[in-house]
ZADO-1210 file (C-alpha; in nm, 4 decimals, padded with zeros to 6 digits):
<atoms>
<atom x="-02.6386" y="-02.0287" z="-01.6883" code="MET" pos="1"/>
<atom x="-02.6101" y="-02.2672" z="-01.9793" code="SER" pos="2"/>
<atom x="-02.4641" y="-02.6080" z="-01.9262" code="LYS" pos="3"/>
<atom x="-02.1087" y="-02.6603" z="-02.0181" code="GLY" pos="4"/>
<atom x="-02.0764" y="-02.2841" z="-02.0925" code="ALA" pos="5"/>
<atom x="-01.7138" y="-02.1244" z="-02.0441" code="VAL" pos="6"/>
<atom x="-01.7308" y="-01.8210" z="-01.8148" code="TYR" pos="7"/>
<atom x="-01.4405" y="-01.5623" z="-01.8140" code="LYS" pos="8"/>
<atom x="-01.3691" y="-01.3258" z="-01.5291" code="GLN" pos="9"/>
<atom x="-01.5900" y="-01.0531" z="-01.6914" code="GLY" pos="10"/>
<atom x="-01.8842" y="-01.3007" z="-01.7594" code="ASP" pos="11"/>
<atom x="-01.8997" y="-01.3817" z="-01.3831" code="ILE" pos="12"/>
<atom x="-01.8722" y="-01.0420" z="-01.2635" code="VAL" pos="13"/>
<atom x="-02.1748" y="-00.9500" z="-01.4695" code="ALA" pos="14"/>
<atom x="-02.3942" y="-01.2331" z="-01.3745" code="GLU" pos="15"/>
<atom x="-02.3038" y="-01.2077" z="-00.9869" code="LEU" pos="16"/>
<atom x="-02.4140" y="-00.8189" z="-01.0338" code="GLU" pos="17"/>
<atom x="-02.7275" y="-00.9361" z="-01.1930" code="ARG" pos="18"/>
<atom x="-02.7994" y="-01.1665" z="-00.8925" code="ARG" pos="19"/>
<atom x="-02.6962" y="-00.9081" z="-00.6568" code="LEU" pos="20"/>
<atom x="-02.9514" y="-00.6496" z="-00.8501" code="ASP" pos="21"/>
<atom x="-03.2176" y="-00.9200" z="-00.7954" code="ALA" pos="22"/>
<atom x="-03.1528" y="-00.9667" z="-00.4246" code="GLY" pos="23"/>
<atom x="-03.0453" y="-01.3248" z="-00.4620" code="ILE" pos="24"/>
<atom x="-02.7733" y="-01.2820" z="-00.2317" code="TYR" pos="25"/>
<atom x="-02.9596" y="-01.0563" z="00.0222" code="THR" pos="26"/>
<atom x="-02.9206" y="-01.3310" z="00.3222" code="SER" pos="27"/>
<atom x="-02.5571" y="-01.4282" z="00.2495" code="GLY" pos="28"/>
<atom x="-02.2982" y="-01.4654" z="-00.0155" code="PHE" pos="29"/>
<atom x="-02.1625" y="-01.8192" z="-00.1435" code="PRO" pos="30"/>
<atom x="-01.8094" y="-01.9269" z="-00.0487" code="VAL" pos="31"/>
<atom x="-01.5501" y="-01.8986" z="-00.3560" code="GLY" pos="32"/>
<atom x="-01.5075" y="-02.2873" z="-00.3708" code="ALA" pos="33"/>
<atom x="-01.8620" y="-02.3220" z="-00.4474" code="ASP" pos="34"/>
<atom x="-01.8736" y="-02.0161" z="-00.6957" code="LEU" pos="35"/>
<atom x="-01.5532" y="-02.1716" z="-00.8689" code="ALA" pos="36"/>
<atom x="-01.7672" y="-02.5371" z="-00.9018" code="ALA" pos="37"/>
<atom x="-02.0709" y="-02.3495" z="-01.0478" code="GLU" pos="38"/>
<atom x="-01.8895" y="-02.1581" z="-01.3033" code="PHE" pos="39"/>
<atom x="-01.6420" y="-02.4114" z="-01.3761" code="GLY" pos="40"/>
<atom x="-01.3149" y="-02.1881" z="-01.3129" code="VAL" pos="41"/>
<atom x="-01.0405" y="-02.2049" z="-01.0925" code="ASN" pos="42"/>
<atom x="-01.0442" y="-02.0074" z="-00.7297" code="ILE" pos="43"/>
<atom x="-00.8346" y="-01.7494" z="-00.8408" code="LYS" pos="44"/>
<atom x="-01.0621" y="-01.6446" z="-01.1059" code="THR" pos="45"/>
<atom x="-01.3239" y="-01.6180" z="-00.8519" code="ILE" pos="46"/>
<atom x="-01.1318" y="-01.4528" z="-00.6143" code="ASN" pos="47"/>
<atom x="-01.0528" y="-01.1794" z="-00.8847" code="LYS" pos="48"/>
<atom x="-01.4202" y="-01.1535" z="-00.9936" code="ALA" pos="49"/>
<atom x="-01.5197" y="-01.0974" z="-00.6212" code="ILE" pos="50"/>
<atom x="-01.2046" y="-00.8406" z="-00.5828" code="ASN" pos="51"/>
<atom x="-01.3920" y="-00.6439" z="-00.8533" code="GLN" pos="52"/>
<atom x="-01.7027" y="-00.6303" z="-00.6955" code="LEU" pos="53"/>
<atom x="-01.5571" y="-00.5377" z="-00.3394" code="VAL" pos="54"/>
<atom x="-01.3984" y="-00.2358" z="-00.5333" code="GLU" pos="55"/>
<atom x="-01.7313" y="-00.1435" z="-00.7060" code="ALA" pos="56"/>
<atom x="-01.8913" y="-00.1408" z="-00.3397" code="GLY" pos="57"/>
<atom x="-02.1378" y="-00.4320" z="-00.3882" code="ARG" pos="58"/>
<atom x="-01.9435" y="-00.6843" z="-00.1398" code="LEU" pos="59"/>
<atom x="-01.7027" y="-00.6592" z="00.1458" code="ALA" pos="60"/>
<atom x="-01.4760" y="-00.8970" z="00.2461" code="ARG" pos="61"/>
<atom x="-01.3770" y="-00.9191" z="00.6174" code="LYS" pos="62"/>
<atom x="-01.0785" y="-01.1443" z="00.7492" code="ARG" pos="63"/>
<atom x="-01.2099" y="-01.4340" z="00.9692" code="GLY" pos="64"/>
<atom x="-01.5541" y="-01.3719" z="00.8723" code="VAL" pos="65"/>
<atom x="-01.6169" y="-01.4089" z="00.5147" code="GLY" pos="66"/>
<atom x="-01.7657" y="-01.1972" z="00.1964" code="THR" pos="67"/>
<atom x="-02.0985" y="-01.0243" z="00.2444" code="PHE" pos="68"/>
<atom x="-02.3205" y="-00.7846" z="00.0413" code="VAL" pos="69"/>
<atom x="-02.3531" y="-00.4302" z="00.0981" code="LEU" pos="70"/>
<atom x="-02.6567" y="-00.2581" z="00.0875" code="SER" pos="71"/>
<atom x="-02.6855" y="00.0588" z="-00.1880" code="ARG" pos="72"/>
<atom x="-02.8972" y="00.2300" z="-00.0044" code="SER" pos="73"/>
<atom x="-02.6385" y="00.2841" z="00.3132" code="ALA" pos="74"/>
<atom x="-02.5113" y="00.6076" z="00.1271" code="GLY" pos="75"/>
<atom x="-02.5364" y="00.8295" z="00.4384" code="GLU" pos="76"/>
<atom x="-02.2758" y="00.5770" z="00.6082" code="HIS" pos="77"/>
<atom x="-02.0140" y="00.5607" z="00.3384" code="GLN" pos="78"/>
<atom x="-01.6372" y="00.6306" z="00.3420" code="ILE" pos="79"/>
<atom x="-01.4354" y="00.6890" z="00.0278" code="GLU" pos="80"/>
<atom x="-01.1166" y="00.5123" z="00.0401" code="VAL" pos="81"/>
<atom x="-00.8666" y="00.6783" z="-00.2321" code="LEU" pos="82"/>
<atom x="-00.5379" y="00.4825" z="-00.3340" code="PHE" pos="83"/>
<atom x="-00.2681" y="00.5060" z="-00.6325" code="GLU" pos="84"/>
<atom x="-00.0493" y="00.2339" z="-00.6861" code="GLY" pos="85"/>
<atom x="00.1153" y="00.0018" z="-00.9652" code="TYR" pos="86"/>
<atom x="-00.1333" y="-00.2728" z="-00.9043" code="SER" pos="87"/>
<atom x="-00.4851" y="-00.3405" z="-00.7775" code="ALA" pos="88"/>
<atom x="-00.5009" y="-00.2469" z="-00.4158" code="LEU" pos="89"/>
<atom x="-00.6153" y="-00.6076" z="-00.3084" code="PHE" pos="90"/>
<atom x="-00.3172" y="-00.7499" z="-00.4838" code="GLU" pos="91"/>
<atom x="-00.0854" y="-00.4811" z="-00.3764" code="HIS" pos="92"/>
<atom x="00.1894" y="-00.6106" z="-00.1416" code="PRO" pos="93"/>
<atom x="00.2237" y="-00.3226" z="00.0903" code="PHE" pos="94"/>
<atom x="-00.1132" y="-00.1146" z="00.0421" code="TRP" pos="95"/>
<atom x="-00.3373" y="-00.4120" z="00.0309" code="GLY" pos="96"/>
<atom x="-00.2763" y="-00.4935" z="00.4466" code="GLU" pos="97"/>
<atom x="-00.3335" y="-00.1523" z="00.5100" code="ILE" pos="98"/>
<atom x="-00.6736" y="-00.1725" z="00.3107" code="TRP" pos="99"/>
<atom x="-00.7556" y="-00.4802" z="00.5340" code="ASN" pos="100"/>
<atom x="-00.7274" y="-00.3001" z="00.8732" code="GLY" pos="101"/>
<atom x="-00.8896" y="-00.0125" z="00.7350" code="CYS" pos="102"/>
<atom x="-01.1913" y="-00.1789" z="00.5926" code="ILE" pos="103"/>
<atom x="-01.2275" y="-00.4134" z="00.8917" code="THR" pos="104"/>
<atom x="-01.2337" y="-00.1287" z="01.1257" code="GLN" pos="105"/>
<atom x="-01.4857" y="00.0809" z="00.9028" code="LEU" pos="106"/>
<atom x="-01.7350" y="-00.2195" z="00.8868" code="LEU" pos="107"/>
<atom x="-01.7189" y="-00.2820" z="01.2560" code="ASP" pos="108"/>
<atom x="-01.8146" y="00.0774" z="01.3082" code="SER" pos="109"/>
<atom x="-02.1073" y="00.0644" z="01.0760" code="GLY" pos="110"/>
<atom x="-01.9493" y="00.2480" z="00.7656" code="TYR" pos="111"/>
<atom x="-01.9248" y="00.1096" z="00.4170" code="ARG" pos="112"/>
<atom x="-01.6058" y="00.1546" z="00.2417" code="PRO" pos="113"/>
<atom x="-01.6180" y="00.2464" z="-00.1385" code="VAL" pos="114"/>
<atom x="-01.2861" y="00.2141" z="-00.3265" code="LEU" pos="115"/>
<atom x="-01.1547" y="00.4801" z="-00.5759" code="THR" pos="116"/>
<atom x="-00.8302" y="00.4104" z="-00.7518" code="GLN" pos="117"/>
<atom x="-00.6422" y="00.6713" z="-00.9149" code="LEU" pos="118"/>
<atom x="-00.3807" y="00.6656" z="-01.1953" code="HIS" pos="119"/>
<atom x="-00.0634" y="00.8348" z="-01.2140" code="ALA" pos="120"/>
<atom x="00.1899" y="00.9337" z="-01.5102" code="ASP" pos="121"/>
<atom x="00.4363" y="00.6048" z="-01.5210" code="ASP" pos="122"/>
<atom x="00.7611" y="00.8595" z="-01.5711" code="GLY" pos="123"/>
<atom x="00.6770" y="01.1094" z="-01.2866" code="THR" pos="124"/>
<atom x="00.4465" y="00.9769" z="-01.0654" code="GLY" pos="125"/>
<atom x="00.2012" y="01.2832" z="-01.1145" code="GLU" pos="126"/>
<atom x="-00.1669" y="01.2118" z="-01.0313" code="LEU" pos="127"/>
<atom x="-00.3753" y="01.2533" z="-01.3426" code="LEU" pos="128"/>
<atom x="-00.6771" y="01.4357" z="-01.2265" code="LEU" pos="129"/>
<atom x="-00.8100" y="01.6139" z="-01.5125" code="ASP" pos="130"/>
<atom x="-01.1215" y="01.3744" z="-01.5243" code="ASP" pos="131"/>
<atom x="-01.1217" y="01.2935" z="-01.1480" code="PHE" pos="132"/>
<atom x="-01.4654" y="01.2988" z="-00.9485" code="ARG" pos="133"/>
<atom x="-01.4796" y="01.2220" z="-00.5973" code="PHE" pos="134"/>
<atom x="-01.7668" y="00.9966" z="-00.4471" code="SER" pos="135"/>
<atom x="-02.0346" y="01.1786" z="-00.2256" code="ARG" pos="136"/>
<atom x="-01.9606" y="01.0075" z="00.1030" code="THR" pos="137"/>
<atom x="-01.9600" y="01.0923" z="00.4650" code="GLU" pos="138"/>
<atom x="-01.5708" y="01.0781" z="00.5042" code="GLY" pos="139"/>
<atom x="-01.2337" y="00.9988" z="00.3101" code="LYS" pos="140"/>
<atom x="-00.9377" y="00.7849" z="00.3875" code="ILE" pos="141"/>
<atom x="-00.6234" y="00.8518" z="00.1631" code="LEU" pos="142"/>
<atom x="-00.3788" y="00.5631" z="00.1377" code="LEU" pos="143"/>
<atom x="-00.0605" y="00.6898" z="-00.0129" code="GLY" pos="144"/>
<atom x="-00.1613" y="00.9855" z="-00.1850" code="ILE" pos="145"/>
<atom x="00.0434" y="01.2974" z="-00.0622" code="THR" pos="146"/>
<atom x="00.0432" y="01.5214" z="-00.3757" code="GLN" pos="147"/>
<atom x="-00.0214" y="01.9001" z="-00.2487" code="PRO" pos="148"/>
<atom x="-00.2696" y="01.9697" z="-00.5376" code="ARG" pos="149"/>
<atom x="-00.4787" y="01.6599" z="-00.4398" code="PHE" pos="150"/>
<atom x="-00.4628" y="01.7385" z="-00.0696" code="LEU" pos="151"/>
<atom x="-00.6162" y="02.0941" z="-00.1423" code="GLU" pos="152"/>
<atom x="-00.9004" y="01.9147" z="-00.3932" code="LEU" pos="153"/>
<atom x="-01.0013" y="01.6818" z="-00.1008" code="ILE" pos="154"/>
<atom x="-01.0045" y="01.9487" z="00.1720" code="GLN" pos="155"/>
<atom x="-01.2430" y="02.1536" z="-00.0644" code="GLU" pos="156"/>
<atom x="-01.4730" y="01.8558" z="-00.0113" code="GLN" pos="157"/>
<atom x="-01.5773" y="01.9834" z="00.3207" code="GLY" pos="158"/>
<atom x="-01.5872" y="01.6399" z="00.4912" code="VAL" pos="159"/>
<atom x="-01.3354" y="01.4469" z="00.7427" code="PRO" pos="160"/>
<atom x="-01.0420" y="01.3185" z="00.5700" code="VAL" pos="161"/>
<atom x="-00.7690" y="01.1086" z="00.7392" code="VAL" pos="162"/>
<atom x="-00.4179" y="00.9693" z="00.5502" code="SER" pos="163"/>
<atom x="-00.2608" y="00.6525" z="00.6338" code="ALA" pos="164"/>
<atom x="00.0686" y="00.5144" z="00.5272" code="GLY" pos="165"/>
<atom x="00.2981" y="00.7991" z="00.3801" code="ASP" pos="166"/>
<atom x="00.3761" y="01.0928" z="00.5877" code="ARG" pos="167"/>
<atom x="00.2237" y="01.4336" z="00.4624" code="ILE" pos="168"/>
<atom x="00.4301" y="01.7525" z="00.5196" code="ALA" pos="169"/>
<atom x="00.1302" y="01.9560" z="00.6718" code="ASP" pos="170"/>
<atom x="00.1371" y="01.8625" z="01.0414" code="PRO" pos="171"/>
<atom x="-00.2172" y="01.9703" z="01.0848" code="GLU" pos="172"/>
<atom x="-00.3571" y="01.7102" z="00.8444" code="PHE" pos="173"/>
<atom x="-00.5015" y="01.4030" z="01.0200" code="PRO" pos="174"/>
<atom x="-00.2647" y="01.1220" z="00.9582" code="GLN" pos="175"/>
<atom x="-00.1331" y="00.8158" z="01.0404" code="VAL" pos="176"/>
<atom x="00.2253" y="00.7407" z="00.9228" code="TYR" pos="177"/>
<atom x="00.5283" y="00.5030" z="00.9964" code="PHE" pos="178"/>
<atom x="00.8459" y="00.6072" z="01.1822" code="ASP" pos="179"/>
<atom x="01.1119" y="00.4234" z="00.9595" code="TYR" pos="180"/>
<atom x="01.3981" y="00.5486" z="01.2137" code="GLU" pos="181"/>
<atom x="01.4189" y="00.2624" z="01.4429" code="PRO" pos="182"/>
<atom x="01.4076" y="-00.0130" z="01.2174" code="GLY" pos="183"/>
<atom x="01.6422" y="00.1206" z="00.9752" code="ILE" pos="184"/>
<atom x="01.8834" y="00.2161" z="01.2428" code="ARG" pos="185"/>
<atom x="01.8720" y="-00.1729" z="01.3567" code="GLU" pos="186"/>
<atom x="01.9493" y="-00.2575" z="00.9906" code="ALA" pos="187"/>
<atom x="02.2482" y="-00.0706" z="00.9669" code="MET" pos="188"/>
<atom x="02.4001" y="-00.1771" z="01.3018" code="GLN" pos="189"/>
<atom x="02.3046" y="-00.5026" z="01.1607" code="PHE" pos="190"/>
<atom x="02.5144" y="-00.4864" z="00.8618" code="LEU" pos="191"/>
<atom x="02.8006" y="-00.2981" z="01.0138" code="SER" pos="192"/>
<atom x="02.8382" y="-00.5418" z="01.2985" code="GLY" pos="193"/>
<atom x="02.9065" y="-00.7991" z="01.0235" code="ARG" pos="194"/>
<atom x="03.1666" y="-00.5821" z="00.8747" code="GLY" pos="195"/>
<atom x="02.9877" y="-00.3890" z="00.5998" code="CYS" pos="196"/>
<atom x="03.1612" y="-00.0611" z="00.5659" code="ARG" pos="197"/>
<atom x="03.0070" y="00.0446" z="00.2191" code="ARG" pos="198"/>
<atom x="02.6372" y="00.0073" z="00.2517" code="ILE" pos="199"/>
<atom x="02.4378" y="00.1399" z="-00.0396" code="ALA" pos="200"/>
<atom x="02.1001" y="00.2686" z="-00.0586" code="PHE" pos="201"/>
<atom x="01.8611" y="00.2044" z="-00.3573" code="LEU" pos="202"/>
<atom x="01.5515" y="00.4194" z="-00.3186" code="GLY" pos="203"/>
<atom x="01.3846" y="00.7981" z="-00.3417" code="GLU" pos="204"/>
<atom x="01.6772" y="01.0608" z="-00.2751" code="VAL" pos="205"/>
<atom x="01.5756" y="01.3203" z="-00.4783" code="LYS" pos="206"/>
<atom x="01.3063" y="01.6077" z="-00.3802" code="ASP" pos="207"/>
<atom x="00.9715" y="01.5487" z="-00.5013" code="SER" pos="208"/>
<atom x="00.6161" y="01.6710" z="-00.4670" code="TYR" pos="209"/>
<atom x="00.6103" y="01.5235" z="-00.1147" code="ASN" pos="210"/>
<atom x="00.9680" y="01.5784" z="00.0716" code="PRO" pos="211"/>
<atom x="00.8367" y="01.3355" z="00.3260" code="MET" pos="212"/>
<atom x="00.8874" y="01.0670" z="00.0927" code="LEU" pos="213"/>
<atom x="01.2511" y="01.0732" z="00.1452" code="LEU" pos="214"/>
<atom x="01.2097" y="00.9600" z="00.4977" code="ASN" pos="215"/>
<atom x="01.3772" y="00.5959" z="00.4551" code="LYS" pos="216"/>
<atom x="01.6602" y="00.8156" z="00.2657" code="PHE" pos="217"/>
<atom x="01.7137" y="01.0226" z="00.5594" code="HIS" pos="218"/>
<atom x="01.7056" y="00.7555" z="00.8256" code="ALA" pos="219"/>
<atom x="01.9324" y="00.5750" z="00.6342" code="TYR" pos="220"/>
<atom x="02.1646" y="00.8496" z="00.6068" code="ARG" pos="221"/>
<atom x="02.1435" y="00.9672" z="00.9733" code="ARG" pos="222"/>
<atom x="02.1855" y="00.6034" z="01.1074" code="SER" pos="223"/>
<atom x="02.5294" y="00.5779" z="00.8783" code="LEU" pos="224"/>
<atom x="02.6449" y="00.9086" z="01.0004" code="GLU" pos="225"/>
<atom x="02.6186" y="00.7912" z="01.3540" code="SER" pos="226"/>
<atom x="02.8338" y="00.5082" z="01.2754" code="LEU" pos="227"/>
<atom x="03.0697" y="00.7150" z="01.0603" code="GLY" pos="228"/>
<atom x="02.9993" y="00.5209" z="00.7435" code="LEU" pos="229"/>
<atom x="02.7785" y="00.7500" z="00.5147" code="TYR" pos="230"/>
<atom x="02.9101" y="00.7947" z="00.1532" code="ASP" pos="231"/>
<atom x="02.6999" y="00.9858" z="-00.0537" code="PRO" pos="232"/>
<atom x="02.8325" y="00.8146" z="-00.3571" code="GLU" pos="233"/>
<atom x="02.6499" y="00.4998" z="-00.2416" code="LEU" pos="234"/>
<atom x="02.3143" y="00.6413" z="-00.3065" code="THR" pos="235"/>
<atom x="02.1143" y="00.6085" z="-00.6238" code="GLU" pos="236"/>
<atom x="01.7632" y="00.7379" z="-00.6979" code="HIS" pos="237"/>
<atom x="01.4798" y="00.5158" z="-00.8084" code="THR" pos="238"/>
<atom x="01.1203" y="00.5526" z="-00.8094" code="ARG" pos="239"/>
<atom x="00.9299" y="00.2642" z="-00.6256" code="PRO" pos="240"/>
<atom x="00.8605" y="00.0337" z="-00.9110" code="LEU" pos="241"/>
<atom x="00.9615" y="-00.3339" z="-00.8961" code="PRO" pos="242"/>
<atom x="01.1630" y="-00.3210" z="-01.2111" code="GLU" pos="243"/>
<atom x="01.3361" y="00.0210" z="-01.1615" code="ALA" pos="244"/>
<atom x="01.5483" y="-00.0678" z="-00.8690" code="ALA" pos="245"/>
<atom x="01.7417" y="-00.3193" z="-01.1023" code="GLY" pos="246"/>
<atom x="01.8212" y="-00.0188" z="-01.3409" code="ASN" pos="247"/>
<atom x="01.9374" y="00.1812" z="-01.0725" code="ALA" pos="248"/>
<atom x="02.1774" y="-00.1166" z="-00.9114" code="LEU" pos="249"/>
<atom x="02.3347" y="-00.1182" z="-01.2577" code="GLN" pos="250"/>
<atom x="02.3920" y="00.2653" z="-01.2654" code="LEU" pos="251"/>
<atom x="02.5405" y="00.2434" z="-00.8881" code="LEU" pos="252"/>
<atom x="02.7747" y="-00.0592" z="-00.9765" code="LEU" pos="253"/>
<atom x="02.9088" y="00.1551" z="-01.2983" code="ALA" pos="254"/>
<atom x="03.0382" y="00.3943" z="-01.0621" code="ARG" pos="255"/>
<atom x="03.1418" y="00.2103" z="-00.7477" code="THR" pos="256"/>
<atom x="03.1348" y="-00.1193" z="-00.5361" code="MET" pos="257"/>
<atom x="02.9278" y="-00.1410" z="-00.2224" code="PRO" pos="258"/>
<atom x="02.9508" y="-00.4334" z="00.0160" code="ASP" pos="259"/>
<atom x="02.5875" y="-00.4338" z="00.1263" code="ALA" pos="260"/>
<atom x="02.2453" y="-00.3133" z="-00.0127" code="ILE" pos="261"/>
<atom x="01.9614" y="-00.1446" z="00.1684" code="PHE" pos="262"/>
<atom x="01.6660" y="-00.1352" z="-00.0655" code="VAL" pos="263"/>
<atom x="01.3827" y="00.0728" z="00.0056" code="ALA" pos="264"/>
<atom x="01.0877" y="-00.1484" z="-00.0907" code="GLY" pos="265"/>
<atom x="01.0830" y="-00.5505" z="-00.0523" code="ASP" pos="266"/>
<atom x="00.9166" y="-00.5864" z="-00.3751" code="HIS" pos="267"/>
<atom x="01.2253" y="-00.4582" z="-00.5526" code="GLN" pos="268"/>
<atom x="01.4523" y="-00.6914" z="-00.3654" code="VAL" pos="269"/>
<atom x="01.3896" y="-00.9783" z="-00.6205" code="PRO" pos="270"/>
<atom x="01.4991" y="-00.7557" z="-00.9140" code="TYR" pos="271"/>
<atom x="01.7977" y="-00.6526" z="-00.6855" code="ILE" pos="272"/>
<atom x="01.9182" y="-01.0302" z="-00.6442" code="GLU" pos="273"/>
<atom x="01.8534" y="-01.0744" z="-01.0534" code="LYS" pos="274"/>
<atom x="02.0955" y="-00.8280" z="-01.1316" code="VAL" pos="275"/>
<atom x="02.3659" y="-00.9397" z="-00.8709" code="LEU" pos="276"/>
<atom x="02.3467" y="-01.3078" z="-01.0041" code="LYS" pos="277"/>
<atom x="02.3859" y="-01.1870" z="-01.3327" code="GLY" pos="278"/>
<atom x="02.7132" y="-01.0343" z="-01.2217" code="LYS" pos="279"/>
<atom x="02.8347" y="-01.3249" z="-01.0167" code="GLY" pos="280"/>
<atom x="02.7951" y="-01.1213" z="-00.7136" code="MET" pos="281"/>
<atom x="02.6902" y="-01.2089" z="-00.3659" code="ARG" pos="282"/>
<atom x="02.6241" y="-00.9099" z="-00.1528" code="LEU" pos="283"/>
<atom x="02.4024" y="-00.8618" z="00.1854" code="PRO" pos="284"/>
<atom x="02.0643" y="-00.7098" z="00.1016" code="VAL" pos="285"/>
<atom x="01.8338" y="-00.5653" z="00.3154" code="VAL" pos="286"/>
<atom x="01.4721" y="-00.4610" z="00.2308" code="GLY" pos="287"/>
<atom x="01.1884" y="-00.2412" z="00.3783" code="CYS" pos="288"/>
<atom x="00.8309" y="-00.2484" z="00.4590" code="ASP" pos="289"/>
<atom x="00.8311" y="-00.6181" z="00.6078" code="GLY" pos="290"/>
<atom x="00.6109" y="-00.7503" z="00.3122" code="LEU" pos="291"/>
<atom x="00.5092" y="-01.1349" z="00.3846" code="SER" pos="292"/>
<atom x="00.7116" y="-01.2899" z="00.0851" code="PHE" pos="293"/>
<atom x="01.0220" y="-01.1438" z="00.2180" code="ALA" pos="294"/>
<atom x="01.2501" y="-01.4079" z="00.2598" code="ALA" pos="295"/>
<atom x="01.5676" y="-01.1431" z="00.3432" code="TRP" pos="296"/>
<atom x="01.6185" y="-00.9203" z="00.6556" code="PRO" pos="297"/>
<atom x="01.3861" y="-00.6415" z="00.6074" code="THR" pos="298"/>
<atom x="01.2554" y="-00.3319" z="00.8115" code="VAL" pos="299"/>
<atom x="00.8943" y="-00.4517" z="00.9079" code="ALA" pos="300"/>
<atom x="00.5815" y="-00.2033" z="00.9530" code="LEU" pos="301"/>
<atom x="00.2767" y="-00.2405" z="01.1240" code="PRO" pos="302"/>
<atom x="00.0628" y="-00.1867" z="00.8136" code="ARG" pos="303"/>
<atom x="-00.2667" y="-00.3496" z="00.9114" code="ARG" pos="304"/>
<atom x="-00.2434" y="-00.1710" z="01.2245" code="ALA" pos="305"/>
<atom x="-00.2133" y="00.1742" z="01.0396" code="ALA" pos="306"/>
<atom x="-00.5231" y="00.1157" z="00.8483" code="GLY" pos="307"/>
<atom x="-00.6890" y="00.0251" z="01.1669" code="GLU" pos="308"/>
<atom x="-00.6008" y="00.3285" z="01.3272" code="ALA" pos="309"/>
<atom x="-00.6853" y="00.5631" z="01.0470" code="ALA" pos="310"/>
<atom x="-01.0344" y="00.4300" z="01.0202" code="ALA" pos="311"/>
<atom x="-01.0657" y="00.4596" z="01.4001" code="ARG" pos="312"/>
<atom x="-00.9548" y="00.8245" z="01.3726" code="MET" pos="313"/>
<atom x="-01.1888" y="00.8970" z="01.0813" code="LEU" pos="314"/>
<atom x="-01.4920" y="00.7531" z="01.2790" code="VAL" pos="315"/>
<atom x="-01.4006" y="00.9441" z="01.5705" code="ALA" pos="316"/>
<atom x="-01.4190" y="01.2436" z="01.3714" code="ARG" pos="317"/>
<atom x="-01.7021" y="01.1902" z="01.2205" code="LEU" pos="318"/>
<atom x="-01.8983" y="01.1113" z="01.5688" code="ARG" pos="319"/>
<atom x="-01.7530" y="01.4683" z="01.7027" code="GLY" pos="320"/>
<atom x="-01.4624" y="01.2684" z="01.9081" code="GLY" pos="321"/>
<atom x="-01.1395" y="01.4432" z="01.9892" code="ILE" pos="322"/>
<atom x="-00.8462" y="01.2716" z="01.8144" code="THR" pos="323"/>
<atom x="-00.4615" y="01.3748" z="01.7827" code="PRO" pos="324"/>
<atom x="-00.3838" y="01.5093" z="01.4352" code="GLU" pos="325"/>
<atom x="-00.1116" y="01.2647" z="01.4014" code="GLN" pos="326"/>
<atom x="-00.0555" y="00.8827" z="01.5028" code="THR" pos="327"/>
<atom x="00.2906" y="00.7439" z="01.4708" code="VAL" pos="328"/>
<atom x="00.3680" y="00.3802" z="01.4252" code="LEU" pos="329"/>
<atom x="00.7538" y="00.2543" z="01.4738" code="PRO" pos="330"/>
<atom x="00.9430" y="00.0220" z="01.2662" code="SER" pos="331"/>
<atom x="01.1349" y="-00.2579" z="01.3447" code="ARG" pos="332"/>
<atom x="01.4299" y="-00.4813" z="01.2083" code="PHE" pos="333"/>
<atom x="01.3419" y="-00.8556" z="01.1407" code="VAL" pos="334"/>
<atom x="01.5957" y="-01.0793" z="01.0455" code="CYS" pos="335"/>
</atoms>
């Protein structure tokens, strides 16, 4: 390092990799504040650089413990974690917490997680797999990847695999998933108890490559049918992209008027509120997923517990244990 130099994130990553290769950090890794002072950057830049090295399998972060170096010689104890999302996994408001639970359990069990992030077509959500290659690892964990073509490819790898998060239609596929029914039922009862009779749904309502992705919609529909309030005109399809929900609400309001809105993802609620504010409207809004920044009623999911359960299931299978094919975690309504 030269005194007075200005370091960008890429420069910091390259320098830290050089030090890791040289064995400088074998006994421990510096805290972020010390690195920020050394490179003359803010802590956010350092965290992004460290996250990049975690994604590359050079470092691991464990909540309550810190950041430490992963040995490159532990290939026989590596687990590939595969993820597809609209942002980096560490910054993802939903999957990031599942990842934290997953890697904590894997590290405690003596396994090194290696992250592989897939990409999908922005319009259709279809995975781009033409140039994709799996890492050679002892097992695999899927985070939110449910497309049949990919499930066939991963089963051809001949290693144990477990899915966490979204439900997979095949009941024999080892998986940990969420039961949205109890939380959404409580949410609909909450809204109807406050006089709402036209409760709209914004989320995935059309058949897709995995019909299980419509579980939020089906739980919403069944809950309102039991209350005698379901009206198909009050549903609007939208992919789980933040800005897409605002466009869906515009389409909904162009044809009908709800008195409350249930949104399939908390990360979409700010875009819903922006549209409502622009139209001078005030409607009750309930989100889903229980994200940490949600300042509105939401259906919460035990995401960290899902990651821990998936890792435990995979480790048990690697060690010859008998585990259930499915673990179901219930949702709950938080107001």
